[in-house]
C-alpha positions in Angstrom: 42.5 23.1 -2.7 41.8 21.0 0.4 38.8 18.7 -0.3 36.4 17.7 2.5 34.3 14.5 1.7 30.8 13.7 2.9 31.3 12.0 6.2 29.8 8.7 7.4 26.2 9.7 8.5 25.7 6.5 10.5 23.1 3.6 10.4 24.6 2.2 7.2 23.5 5.2 5.1 25.3 5.4 1.8 24.1 8.7 0.3 22.4 12.0 1.1 20.5 14.6 -0.9 21.6 18.3 -0.6 18.7 20.3 0.8 20.3 23.8 1.3 23.8 25.3 1.4 24.5 27.7 4.3 27.8 28.8 2.7 29.1 29.9 -0.7 32.5 30.2 -2.4 34.5 32.9 -0.8 33.0 32.6 2.7 35.3 32.4 5.7 33.9 29.9 8.2 34.7 28.7 11.7 35.2 25.1 12.8 31.9 23.4 13.6 29.9 26.0 11.7 27.0 24.5 9.7 27.9 24.3 6.0 25.1 22.4 4.4 21.8 20.6 5.3 21.4 17.1 3.7 18.5 14.7 3.8 19.0 11.0 4.3 16.4 8.2 4.5 16.2 8.9 8.3 16.3 12.7 8.8 17.7 16.1 7.7 21.3 16.5 9.0 23.4 19.6 9.1 27.1 18.9 8.2 29.5 21.2 10.2 32.8 22.5 9.0 35.7 20.2 10.1 38.0 23.2 10.6 38.2 26.9 10.1 39.0 28.2 6.6 37.8 29.8 3.4 35.4 28.1 1.0 36.7 27.7 -2.5 34.2 25.3 -4.1 30.9 23.5 -3.4 30.5 20.1 -5.0 26.8 19.9 -5.9 23.6 21.9 -5.6 20.2 21.6 -3.9 18.6 18.4 -5.0 21.8 16.6 -5.9 22.7 13.3 -4.2 26.1 12.8 -2.7 27.6 9.5 -1.8 29.4 9.0 1.5 33.1 9.6 0.9 32.5 11.8 -2.2 33.8 15.4 -2.4 31.5 17.9 -0.6 33.4 21.1 0.0 36.7 22.5 -1.2 38.7 24.7 1.2 41.5 27.1 0.1 44.9 25.7 0.8 46.7 22.3 0.6 46.2 19.2 2.6 44.5 15.8 2.6 41.0 15.3 3.9 40.4 12.7 6.5 36.8 12.1 5.2 35.4 12.2 8.7 34.0 14.7 11.1 35.6 14.6 14.6 33.0 13.6 17.2 29.5 12.3 16.9 27.9 14.1 13.9 24.3 13.3 15.0 24.9 14.6 18.6 26.6 17.7 17.3 23.9 18.4 14.7 21.2 17.9 17.3 22.8 20.3 19.8 23.5 22.9 17.1 20.0 22.6 15.7 18.5 23.0 19.2 20.6 26.2 19.6 19.6 27.6 16.2 15.8 27.1 16.4 14.3 30.2 14.9 10.8 31.6 15.5 9.1 33.3 12.6 5.4 34.0 12.4 5.0 32.0 15.7 6.3 28.8 14.1 9.6 27.6 15.6 11.9 25.5 13.3 15.5 24.9 12.6 17.1 26.2 9.4 17.2 22.7 8.0 13.4 22.2 8.6 12.7 25.6 7.0 14.8 24.5 4.0 12.8 21.3 3.7 9.5 23.3 3.9 10.7 25.5 1.0 11.8 22.5 -1.1 8.3 20.9 -0.6 6.4 24.2 -1.1 5.0 24.0 2.4 3.9 27.1 4.3 5.3 26.6 7.8 2.4 28.6 9.3 0.1 25.7 8.2 2.2 23.1 9.9 1.1 21.6 13.2 4.4 21.3 15.2 4.9 18.2 17.3 8.6 18.6 18.2 10.1 19.5 21.6 9.0 22.9 22.8 6.5 23.3 20.0 9.1 23.2 17.2 8.2 21.9 13.7 10.0 18.7 12.8 10.8 17.2 9.4 8.0 14.7 9.8 5.6 17.6 10.5 6.6 19.3 7.3 6.4 16.0 5.3 2.9 15.3 6.7 1.8 18.8 5.7 3.2 18.2 2.2 1.0 15.0 2.0 -2.0 17.1 2.9 -2.4 15.6 6.4 -2.1 18.4 8.9 -3.0 16.1 11.8 -0.9 13.5 13.4 -1.3 10.1 11.8 -3.4 7.6 13.8 -2.3 4.0 13.9 -4.7 1.4 12.5 -6.3 -0.9 15.1 -8.5 -3.9 15.3 -10.1 -5.0 12.0 -8.1 -2.5 9.8 -4.8 -3.5 11.3 -5.6 -7.2 10.7 -6.7 -6.4 7.2 -3.5 -4.5 6.5 -1.3 -7.4 7.7 -3.3 -10.0 5.7 -3.3 -8.0 2.5 0.4 -7.2 2.7 1.3 -10.8 3.3 -1.0 -12.0 0.4 0.4 -9.4 -2.0 4.0 -10.5 -1.1 3.4 -14.2 -1.2 0.9 -15.0 -3.9 1.7 -15.3 -7.6 -1.6 -13.6 -8.6 -3.1 -13.7 -12.1 -6.5 -12.3 -13.0 -8.8 -13.4 -15.8 -11.9 -11.5 -16.8 -15.1 -12.1 -18.7 -18.7 -10.8 -18.9 -22.0 -12.7 -18.2 -25.2 -11.8 -20.0 -27.8 -11.8 -17.3 -30.6 -10.1 -19.1 -33.0 -13.0 -18.4 -32.7 -12.8 -14.6 -36.1 -12.2 -13.1 -36.7 -8.9 -11.3 -35.6 -9.1 -7.6 -33.0 -11.8 -8.2 -30.3 -11.7 -5.6 -27.0 -11.3 -7.4 -25.1 -12.5 -4.4 -27.1 -15.8 -4.2 -26.8 -16.4 -8.0 -23.1 -15.8 -7.9 -22.7 -18.2 -4.9 -24.7 -20.9 -6.7 -22.6 -20.4 -9.9 -19.4 -20.7 -7.8 -20.6 -24.0 -6.2 -21.3 -25.4 -9.7 -17.9 -24.2 -11.0 -16.1 -25.8 -8.0 -17.6 -29.1 -9.2 -16.7 -28.5 -12.8 -13.1 -27.4 -12.0 -12.2 -28.5 -8.4 -8.6 -27.2 -8.8 -9.6 -23.7 -7.6 -11.5 -24.9 -4.5 -8.3 -25.7 -2.8 -5.7 -24.8 -0.2 -2.0 -24.4 -1.0 0.8 -24.9 1.5 3.7 -22.9 0.1 6.3 -24.4 2.6 5.4 -27.9 1.6 4.6 -26.9 -2.0 1.4 -29.0 -1.6 -2.1 -28.4 -2.9 -5.2 -29.9 -1.1 -8.4 -30.1 -3.2 -11.4 -29.5 -0.9 -14.5 -31.6 -1.2 -16.7 -29.1 0.7 -17.3 -25.7 -0.6 -16.9 -23.3 2.3 -17.6 -20.0 0.7 -16.0 -16.8 2.0 -18.1 -13.7 1.4 -16.3 -10.3 1.5 -18.4 -7.8 3.5 -17.5 -4.1 3.4 -17.9 -2.4 6.8 -17.1 1.2 8.0 -14.1 0.0 10.0 -12.7 -2.5 7.5 -13.4 -5.8 5.7 -14.8 -9.0 7.1 -14.9 -12.3 5.2 -17.4 -14.6 7.0 -17.6 -18.2 5.8 -20.8 -20.0 4.6 -20.1 -23.6 5.5 -21.1 -26.4 3.1 -22.6 -24.1 0.5 -22.7 -27.1 -1.9 -25.3 -28.8 0.2 -27.8 -25.9 0.1 -30.6 -25.5 -2.5 -31.0 -22.1 -4.2 -33.7 -20.8 -1.7 -31.7 -21.9 1.3 -28.5 -20.5 -0.1 -30.0 -17.1 -0.5 -31.4 -17.1 3.0 -28.2 -18.3 4.6 -26.2 -15.6 2.7 -28.6 -12.9 3.8 -28.3 -14.0 7.5 -24.5 -14.3 7.3 -24.1 -10.8 5.8 -26.5 -9.4 8.5 -24.4 -10.9 11.3 -21.2 -9.5 9.8 -22.7 -6.0 9.7 -23.9 -6.4 13.3 -20.4 -7.7 14.3 -22.0 -10.8 15.9 -19.8 -13.4 14.2 -17.9 -16.0 16.2 -14.2 -16.4 15.4 -14.9 -19.8 13.9 -17.2 -18.2 11.3 -14.2 -16.2 10.0 -11.9 -19.2 9.4 -11.5 -21.9 6.9 -12.9 -20.6 3.6 -11.9 -22.7 0.6 -12.7 -20.0 -2.0 -14.0 -16.4 -1.8 -16.6 -14.2 -3.5 -16.4 -10.4 -3.5 -19.5 -8.7 -4.9 -17.9 -5.3 -5.0 -20.1 -4.2 -7.9 -22.9 -3.6 -5.3 -20.9 -0.5 -4.4 -19.2 0.3 -7.7 -16.6 -0.6 -10.2 -16.5 -3.0 -13.1 -13.3 -5.1 -13.0 -10.7 -5.6 -10.3 -7.8 -7.8 -9.3 -8.9 -8.9 -5.9 -6.2 -10.4 -3.6 -6.1 -14.1 -2.9 -5.5 -14.7 0.8 -3.5 -17.9 1.5 -4.0 -20.8 1.9 -6.9 -20.3 -0.6 -6.2 -20.5 -4.3 -8.9 -18.2 -5.8 -11.3 -15.3 -5.4 -14.1 -14.2 -7.7 -15.0 -10.6 -8.0 -18.2 -9.4 -9.5 -18.5 -5.8 -10.8 -21.4 -3.4 -11.3 -24.1 -4.8 -13.5 -24.7 -2.4 -16.4 -26.7 -2.3 -19.6 -24.4 -2.8 -22.6 -24.7 -3.5 -26.4 -24.4 -7.3 -26.9 -24.3 -9.3 -30.1 -26.8 -12.1 -29.6 -26.6 -15.7 -30.8 -28.5 -14.8 -34.0 -26.2 -11.9 -34.8 -28.5 -9.1 -33.7 -27.3 -6.1 -31.6 -29.3 -5.7 -28.4 -29.0 -3.8 -25.1 -28.5 -6.5 -22.4 -27.7 -6.5 -18.7 -24.1 -7.6 -18.3 -22.3 -8.7 -15.1 -18.5 -8.2 -15.2 -16.4 -11.0 -13.6 -12.8 -11.0 -12.4 -11.2 -14.2 -11.2 -7.8 -13.9 -9.4 -6.0 -17.2 -8.8 -2.6 -18.2 -7.3 -0.5 -19.4 -10.3 1.7 -21.4 -7.9 -1.2 -23.8 -7.3 -3.5 -23.4 -10.4 -3.0 -23.3 -14.1 -4.4 -20.8 -16.5 -6.5 -23.5 -18.0 -8.0 -24.4 -14.7 -8.9 -20.8 -14.1 -10.4 -20.3 -17.5 -12.5 -23.5 -17.1 -13.7 -22.3 -13.7 -14.7 -18.9 -15.0 -16.5 -20.4 -18.0 -18.5 -22.6 -15.6 -19.4 -19.5 -13.5 -20.5 -17.6 -16.6 -22.5 -20.5 -18.1 -24.5 -20.9 -14.9 -25.2 -17.2 -14.6 -26.4 -17.1 -18.2 -28.5 -20.2 -17.8 
């Protein structure tokens, strides 16, 4: 038996997955005839026969992964396989696929694309083709399999910036989240949760200054900030903005509430200056105003911490005198960068927040 190995598919690819065989043992084939469709990280490729002959054995079935240089097809007869396909495989495959485009039910596609559609349980008639001449491509089929029949739109503006910042934060920060609940049953009717949380964070920054800080990863240096410049996460239809309330530690409770209200209003009106979006020393995310109890909010460098407040709910609480009572409870989630802050510092900060909220 003359064994033909999976050839080099280019671009440093080391393996491919068998999508569909176009031949079977006993078939006589001609040189350059398509034998099998394989899928790589880049595309679906049809592997042609290196010479004419009769198929004796197929190594692997649909769904199996074959490494470059591993046996792929056995031909009748003796001889050594060179392990390569003469010529440019990609160019030959593209030319052959172009010639073999089939139109069924008004959807044009190559056999390899049809094989992919079958493997992903995609009805080709539901696919929006974007390939040359109105042919369905592998990306069209994959997009339909994900439930997105329309072409993906690139993110722009605020969402694009948010995506870059969140990805960088997730990759860089050694994030740890600690959680607790604050009993806020005593809050008067009409109390602004955002203002009370902001005041509690200012007090916590004084009690444990290690989290009101900036961390420079390259220099491995932490700078404790005297001022509390509080970032406020604001949810908008086109993304997330975090305007900064400067010198929050200098504002009394009434002024703090008014400044926060004005800052959020300006964010929603998109009337913030670039300077108002820079330089936060710590961040507050009151996501519970929308929904959810606990979270692991992302810390965006150079900041060291972010506090998330969940949805306030009525829950059974054991009071100081041992009685069981229904109380309003505010869930708290504090994420901190463990490169720059210890678990003890985070716990003390969260305790200070909770104590002020419960005061």
